C-alpha positions in Angstrom: 28.4 -1.0 5.3 25.0 0.0 6.7 23.8 -2.3 9.6 20.2 -3.4 9.1 18.6 -4.7 12.4 15.8 -7.4 11.6 12.3 -6.5 11.9 10.2 -9.3 13.8 6.6 -8.5 12.5 3.8 -10.9 13.4 3.4 -12.5 10.3 7.1 -12.9 9.3 10.5 -11.5 9.6 11.7 -8.8 7.4 15.7 -9.0 6.9 17.2 -6.1 4.8 20.6 -5.5 3.0 21.7 -2.2 1.4 20.9 -2.1 -2.3 23.6 -1.7 -4.8 24.3 1.5 -7.0 23.1 -0.4 -10.0 19.6 -1.1 -8.5 19.2 2.5 -7.2 19.9 3.7 -10.5 17.2 1.3 -12.0 14.8 2.3 -9.5 15.6 6.0 -10.0 14.8 5.5 -13.8 11.4 4.3 -13.2 8.2 6.4 -13.6 7.8 8.1 -10.1 4.0 7.8 -10.0 4.2 3.9 -10.2 5.1 4.0 -6.5 3.5 0.4 -5.8 5.4 -1.2 -8.7 8.4 0.5 -7.7 8.1 -0.7 -4.0 7.8 -4.1 -5.3 10.9 -3.8 -7.1 12.8 -2.1 -4.4 11.8 -4.7 -1.7 13.0 -7.5 -4.1 16.3 -5.9 -4.1 16.7 -5.1 -0.7 15.3 -8.1 0.8 17.2 -11.2 2.3 15.4 -14.5 1.5 12.2 -13.2 2.1 9.7 -15.8 3.3 6.9 -14.6 0.8 6.8 -12.4 -2.6 6.5 -8.7 -1.2 3.6 -8.4 -3.9 1.8 -10.6 -1.7 2.5 -8.5 1.5 0.1 -6.4 3.1 0.7 -2.3 2.3 1.5 -1.8 5.8 4.1 -4.6 6.0 5.7 -3.3 2.8 5.4 0.5 4.1 7.2 -0.9 7.1 10.3 -2.4 5.2 10.3 0.9 3.3 10.6 2.9 6.3 12.9 1.1 8.3 15.4 1.0 5.4 15.4 4.7 5.6 15.7 4.6 9.2 18.8 2.7 8.8 20.5 4.6 5.9 19.9 8.1 7.8 21.1 6.6 10.9 18.0 7.9 12.7 15.4 5.3 13.9 12.8 7.9 14.5 13.2 10.4 11.7 11.5 13.7 11.1 8.5 13.5 9.0 7.1 17.2 8.4 6.4 18.4 12.1 6.1 14.9 13.1 8.2 11.6 13.7 8.2 8.2 12.1 6.9 6.9 15.4 3.8 9.2 15.0 2.5 6.8 12.0 3.5 3.4 13.0 0.7 1.5 14.6 1.6 -1.1 17.1 1.0 -4.9 16.3 -0.7 -5.5 19.7 -3.0 -8.3 18.4 -3.3 -10.4 15.0 -5.3 -8.7 12.4 -7.9 -11.0 10.7 -7.4 -11.8 7.3 -10.9 -11.1 6.4 -13.7 -9.1 8.3 -17.4 -8.9 7.7 -18.8 -5.3 7.4 -22.4 -6.3 7.4 -25.2 -6.4 5.0 -25.0 -3.6 2.4 -27.4 -3.1 -0.4 -29.0 -6.2 0.7 -26.3 -8.6 0.7 -23.6 -9.6 3.3 -20.3 -8.3 2.4 -16.8 -9.0 3.6 -13.4 -7.2 3.1 -9.8 -8.4 2.5 -6.4 -6.6 3.2 -4.9 -4.5 0.3 -1.8 -6.4 -0.5 0.8 -5.1 -2.9 -0.4 -6.8 -6.2 -3.8 -5.2 -5.7 -2.5 -1.6 -4.9 -0.3 -2.2 -8.1 -3.4 -3.2 -10.2 -5.3 0.2 -8.8 -2.2 2.0 -10.0 -2.7 0.6 -13.3 -6.4 1.6 -13.8 -7.4 3.9 -16.5 -11.3 5.3 -16.0 -12.4 8.1 -18.1 -14.9 9.0 -15.5 -12.5 8.7 -12.4 -9.2 10.3 -11.6 -6.9 11.0 -8.7 -8.1 10.1 -5.4 -11.7 9.3 -6.5 -10.2 6.4 -9.0 -7.8 5.5 -5.9 -10.8 5.3 -3.5 -13.3 3.5 -5.7 -10.4 1.1 -6.5 -9.8 0.1 -3.1 -13.2 -0.7 -2.5 -13.3 -3.0 -5.8 -10.1 -4.9 -4.8 -11.0 -5.1 -1.0 -14.7 -5.6 -0.5 -16.5 -8.8 -2.0 -19.5 -11.3 -1.5 -18.9 -14.9 -0.5 -18.4 -17.0 -3.5 -17.1 -14.2 -5.8 -13.8 -15.0 -8.0 -10.8 -14.7 -6.0 -7.8 -12.6 -7.0 -5.1 -14.1 -5.5 -4.6 -16.7 -8.3 -5.4 -14.5 -11.2 -2.6 -13.4 -13.5 -1.6 -9.9 -13.8 -3.7 -9.4 -16.9 -6.7 -11.2 -15.6 -6.3 -9.0 -12.4 -6.5 -5.9 -14.3 -9.5 -7.1 -16.2 -11.3 -8.3 -12.9 -10.7 -4.8 -11.2 -11.9 -2.7 -14.3 -15.1 -4.4 -14.2 -15.5 -4.1 -10.5 -14.8 -0.2 -10.6 -17.5 -0.2 -13.4 -19.9 -2.1 -11.2 -19.3 0.0 -8.2 -19.7 3.2 -10.4 -23.1 2.0 -11.6 -24.6 1.8 -8.3 -27.0 4.3 -7.3 -25.5 7.2 -5.3 -27.3 6.0 -2.0 -26.2 2.5 -2.7 -22.6 3.8 -3.3 -22.7 5.8 0.1 -23.8 2.7 1.9 -20.7 0.8 0.5 -18.4 3.5 1.3 -19.5 3.5 5.0 -19.1 -0.2 5.2 -15.8 0.2 3.6 -14.4 2.8 6.2 -15.8 0.4 9.0 -13.8 -2.5 7.5 -10.6 -0.3 6.8 -10.5 0.5 10.6 -11.0 -3.0 11.5 -7.9 -4.2 9.1 -5.5 -1.5 10.0 -2.1 -3.1 10.2 1.0 -1.0 10.8 -0.4 1.7 9.3 -3.6 3.9 8.8 -3.8 3.6 5.1 -5.7 6.4 3.3 -5.2 8.1 -0.5 -5.0 11.1 -2.1 -4.8 12.0 -5.8 -1.4 10.2 -6.3 -2.0 7.1 -4.6 -1.6 5.8 -1.2 -0.5 7.7 2.0 -0.3 6.9 5.9 -2.4 8.9 8.3 -1.0 9.7 12.0 -1.5 6.6 14.3 -3.4 9.1 16.6 -6.4 10.7 15.0 -6.1 14.0 17.2 -2.2 14.1 16.4 -2.6 17.1 14.2 -0.1 16.0 11.6 -0.4 15.7 7.8 -0.7 12.2 6.0 3.0 10.7 5.1 4.2 9.1 2.1 7.1 6.5 2.6 8.2 6.8 -1.1 11.1 4.3 -2.4 12.6 7.5 -3.9 13.5 8.7 -0.4 15.7 5.8 0.1 17.7 6.5 -3.1 20.9 8.8 -2.9 20.8 12.2 -4.8 23.4 11.1 -6.7 21.8 8.0 -8.2 18.4 10.1 -8.4 20.4 12.9 -10.5 22.3 10.4 -12.7 19.7 7.9 -13.5 18.0 8.0 -17.1 14.9 9.6 -16.9 11.5 7.9 -17.3 9.3 8.8 -20.1 
């Protein structure tokens, strides 16, 4: 049996257990490109009495749990990631991070920015836009999900279907901005992203979310803490293939 030390994060304590072979096979059979949905499924298998639904966790907290699980199953608390180590990507929790920050007046209106939670990341993962693909779709999806004006609809209480419709419309609205307006929104988004950094510096590539090195001058490539890295080679080879 593998021992999993508790993680006493600032907002809650994370307690993990080893998943079963059946659960590993279930995860291995899932479409690998749905990394955020797979992360939620993995955490629901691996968490012991979670204080909240992991779909409602900030993506940094979700990444922390996935990364910690790998550290425990490999027996290496600071395992190698390319030419770096796990510790090169983890940002210390030195102080509480606000739930919402102001990013200033943009295009004539005051804008705010929220954290990216798991369910929002899953909704971006489900987006299908004929004009945007890859990194562009993820970037505009993040902006649409996280940036908002006072009094706008709150996605927190929406059903999955309502969330998908809401996000798709917001992505269209962002794409309908004039280029100079969009550039101003992007500058504000990057400012807010820095203020909301929690545990990991989140960015995007063509396949989804990635983590940048904690230090900008580290000279390391972005890392992806994938659920599949936590599954044994045997489970990955024996699971039915997704279509």
